[in-house]
MDTraj code that builds the backbone (N, CA, C; nanometers):
import mdtraj as md
import numpy as np

residues = "MET THR ASP ASP LYS GLN GLU ILE ASP SER LEU ILE ASP ALA MET ALA ALA TYR LEU GLY LEU PRO VAL GLU GLU ALA TYR ARG ALA GLY ILE ALA GLY HIS LEU ALA VAL ALA HIS THR ILE ALA GLN ASP VAL LEU ALA PHE GLU THR SER ASP GLU ALA GLU PRO ALA PRO VAL PHE LYS ALA".split()
xyz = np.array([
    [2.0683, 0.0574, -0.5801],
    [1.9535, 0.0396, -0.5474],
    [1.8955, 0.1548, -0.4487],
    [1.7734, 0.2164, -0.4710],
    [1.7435, 0.3198, -0.3839],
    [1.6640, 0.2612, -0.2491],
    [1.6570, 0.3600, -0.1572],
    [1.5916, 0.3245, -0.0261],
    [1.4485, 0.2683, -0.0617],
    [1.3719, 0.3355, -0.1596],
    [1.2310, 0.3029, -0.1803],
    [1.2263, 0.1606, -0.2303],
    [1.3099, 0.1383, -0.3278],
    [1.3223, -0.0041, -0.3844],
    [1.3403, -0.1148, -0.2776],
    [1.4508, -0.0642, -0.1954],
    [1.4902, -0.1686, -0.0791],
    [1.3609, -0.1840, 0.0253],
    [1.2955, -0.0658, 0.0559],
    [1.1629, -0.0841, 0.1293],
    [1.0736, -0.1564, 0.0680],
    [1.0353, -0.1536, -0.0526],
    [0.9493, -0.2242, -0.1286],
    [0.9777, -0.3626, -0.1422],
    [1.0971, -0.4074, -0.1693],
    [1.1469, -0.5359, -0.1684],
    [1.1468, -0.6193, -0.0267],
    [1.1747, -0.5265, 0.0776],
    [1.1401, -0.5860, 0.1981],
    [1.0055, -0.6007, 0.2392],
    [0.9286, -0.5051, 0.2029],
    [0.7835, -0.5303, 0.2298],
    [0.7334, -0.6647, 0.1663],
    [0.7492, -0.6835, 0.0300],
    [0.7139, -0.7841, -0.0327],
    [0.7710, -0.9112, 0.0201],
    [0.8989, -0.9213, 0.0676],
    [0.9463, -1.0337, 0.1316],
    [0.8754, -1.0748, 0.2711],
    [0.8475, -0.9673, 0.3412],
    [0.8021, -0.9624, 0.4819],
    [0.6367, -1.0280, 0.4521],
    [0.5762, -0.9616, 0.3617],
    [0.4282, -1.0026, 0.3546],
    [0.4215, -1.1465, 0.2822],
    [0.5158, -1.1875, 0.1935],
    [0.5059, -1.3043, 0.1513],
    [0.5261, -1.4042, 0.2548],
    [0.6301, -1.3852, 0.3407],
    [0.6434, -1.4870, 0.4480],
    [0.5481, -1.4881, 0.5359],
    [0.4913, -1.3872, 0.5770],
    [0.3908, -1.3728, 0.6708],
    [0.2570, -1.4602, 0.6345],
    [0.2329, -1.4222, 0.5049],
    [0.1174, -1.4997, 0.4122],
    [0.1365, -1.6306, 0.3709],
    [0.2606, -1.6738, 0.3845],
    [0.2988, -1.8060, 0.3404],
    [0.3006, -1.8273, 0.1933],
    [0.3201, -1.7261, 0.1149],
    [0.2958, -1.7280, -0.0362],
    [0.4289, -1.7172, -0.0786],
    [0.4719, -1.8067, -0.2133],
    [0.5847, -1.7895, -0.2792],
    [0.5664, -1.6634, -0.3747],
    [0.6777, -1.5929, -0.3952],
    [0.6855, -1.4923, -0.4885],
    [0.7673, -1.5154, -0.5955],
    [0.7161, -1.5478, -0.7112],
    [0.8158, -1.5668, -0.8329],
    [0.8775, -1.4515, -0.8837],
    [1.0194, -1.4521, -0.9121],
    [1.0829, -1.3435, -0.9779],
    [1.0196, -1.2663, -1.0656],
    [0.9473, -1.3301, -1.1589],
    [0.8960, -1.2753, -1.2633],
    [0.7794, -1.1809, -1.2171],
    [0.7085, -1.2022, -1.1192],
    [0.6074, -1.1141, -1.0804],
    [0.6493, -1.0039, -0.9616],
    [0.7674, -0.9951, -0.9207],
    [0.8220, -0.9091, -0.8228],
    [0.7944, -0.7479, -0.8726],
    [0.8221, -0.7239, -0.9932],
    [0.8373, -0.5866, -1.0536],
    [0.6795, -0.5485, -1.0533],
    [0.5881, -0.6371, -1.0915],
    [0.4485, -0.5884, -1.0871],
    [0.3873, -0.5745, -0.9350],
    [0.4423, -0.6639, -0.8509],
    [0.3906, -0.6449, -0.7048],
    [0.4525, -0.5193, -0.6571],
    [0.5779, -0.4903, -0.6943],
    [0.6495, -0.3591, -0.6332],
    [0.5615, -0.2293, -0.6973],
    [0.5231, -0.2343, -0.8294],
    [0.4585, -0.1292, -0.8998],
    [0.3220, -0.0949, -0.8196],
    [0.2452, -0.2133, -0.7973],
    [0.1204, -0.2054, -0.7317],
    [0.1421, -0.1249, -0.5925],
    [0.2411, -0.1885, -0.5152],
    [0.2618, -0.1314, -0.3765],
    [0.3036, 0.0271, -0.3776],
    [0.3934, 0.0550, -0.4856],
    [0.4213, 0.1896, -0.5046],
    [0.3027, 0.2841, -0.5370],
    [0.1994, 0.2392, -0.6271],
    [0.0848, 0.3092, -0.6547],
    [0.0023, 0.3287, -0.5379],
    [-0.0202, 0.2012, -0.4462],
    [-0.1102, 0.2061, -0.3304],
    [-0.0557, 0.3083, -0.2310],
    [0.0837, 0.3159, -0.2019],
    [0.1478, 0.4046, -0.1126],
    [0.1149, 0.5596, -0.1627],
    [0.1217, 0.5778, -0.2841],
    [0.0955, 0.7249, -0.3309],
    [-0.0509, 0.7437, -0.2993],
    [-0.1402, 0.6463, -0.3246],
    [-0.2793, 0.6713, -0.2885],
    [-0.2956, 0.7024, -0.1592],
    [-0.2565, 0.6242, -0.0592],
    [-0.2593, 0.6223, 0.0686],
    [-0.2002, 0.7647, 0.1393],
    [-0.0928, 0.8155, 0.0710],
    [-0.0543, 0.9550, 0.1027],
    [-0.1592, 1.0538, 0.0893],
    [-0.2325, 1.0438, -0.0217],
    [-0.3167, 1.1487, -0.0602],
    [-0.4403, 1.1307, 0.0279],
    [-0.4726, 1.0156, 0.0723],
    [-0.5968, 0.9873, 0.1760],
    [-0.5454, 1.0273, 0.3123],
    [-0.4378, 1.0011, 0.3514],
    [-0.3893, 1.0381, 0.4765],
    [-0.3725, 1.1993, 0.4904],
    [-0.3324, 1.2661, 0.4028],
    [-0.3219, 1.4153, 0.3910],
    [-0.4530, 1.4870, 0.4120],
    [-0.5646, 1.4219, 0.3804],
    [-0.6905, 1.4834, 0.3827],
    [-0.7344, 1.5052, 0.5384],
    [-0.7512, 1.6281, 0.5685],
    [-0.7804, 1.6624, 0.7106],
    [-0.9196, 1.6669, 0.7512],
    [-0.9764, 1.6143, 0.8557],
    [-1.0999, 1.5975, 0.8899],
    [-1.0882, 1.6564, 1.0520],
    [-1.2030, 1.6953, 1.0889],
    [-1.2236, 1.7393, 1.2379],
    [-1.2364, 1.6018, 1.3141],
    [-1.2252, 1.6225, 1.4493],
    [-1.2245, 1.5215, 1.5470],
    [-1.3913, 1.4834, 1.5520],
    [-1.4656, 1.5957, 1.5163],
    [-1.6252, 1.5686, 1.5258],
    [-1.6824, 1.4882, 1.3895],
    [-1.6057, 1.4822, 1.2794],
    [-1.6349, 1.4178, 1.1697],
    [-1.6971, 1.2664, 1.2029],
    [-1.8168, 1.2546, 1.1208],
    [-1.8896, 1.1279, 1.1471],
    [-1.8985, 1.0507, 1.0070],
    [-1.8852, 0.9316, 0.9960],
    [-1.9109, 0.8727, 0.8645],
    [-2.0677, 0.8797, 0.8312],
    [-2.0940, 0.8996, 0.7167],
    [-2.2263, 0.9015, 0.6637],
    [-2.2919, 0.7483, 0.6845],
    [-2.4054, 0.7374, 0.7498],
    [-2.4685, 0.6019, 0.7575],
    [-2.5139, 0.5410, 0.6486],
    [-2.5436, 0.6217, 0.5363],
    [-2.5680, 0.6065, 0.4000],
    [-2.5122, 0.6663, 0.3139],
    [-2.4531, 0.6143, 0.2042],
    [-2.3869, 0.6810, 0.0978],
    [-2.4802, 0.7038, -0.0052],
    [-2.4978, 0.8496, -0.0606],
    [-2.5729, 0.8633, -0.1649],
    [-2.5145, 0.9480, -0.2690],
    [-2.5137, 0.8881, -0.4090],
    [-2.4376, 0.9450, -0.5111],
    [-2.5152, 1.0581, -0.5631],
])
top = md.Topology()
chain = top.add_chain()
for i, resn in enumerate(residues, 1):
    res = top.add_residue(resn, chain, resSeq=i)
    for name in ("N", "CA", "C"):
        top.add_atom(name, md.element.get_by_symbol(name[0]), res)
traj = md.Trajectory(xyz[None], top)
């Protein structure tokens, strides 16, 4: 078992306990997959540098 798998399994167990939700074994692989993708997306977002003066736009216009 890799460290990443152990970390994801620990996260699933901790959050399930915190939220009081049962996690069926059949769903663990899907939950782990979603957490791994969310982690990858979060790393991309956190890597985006902004200045300390950056302000959020009050209105988003596409």
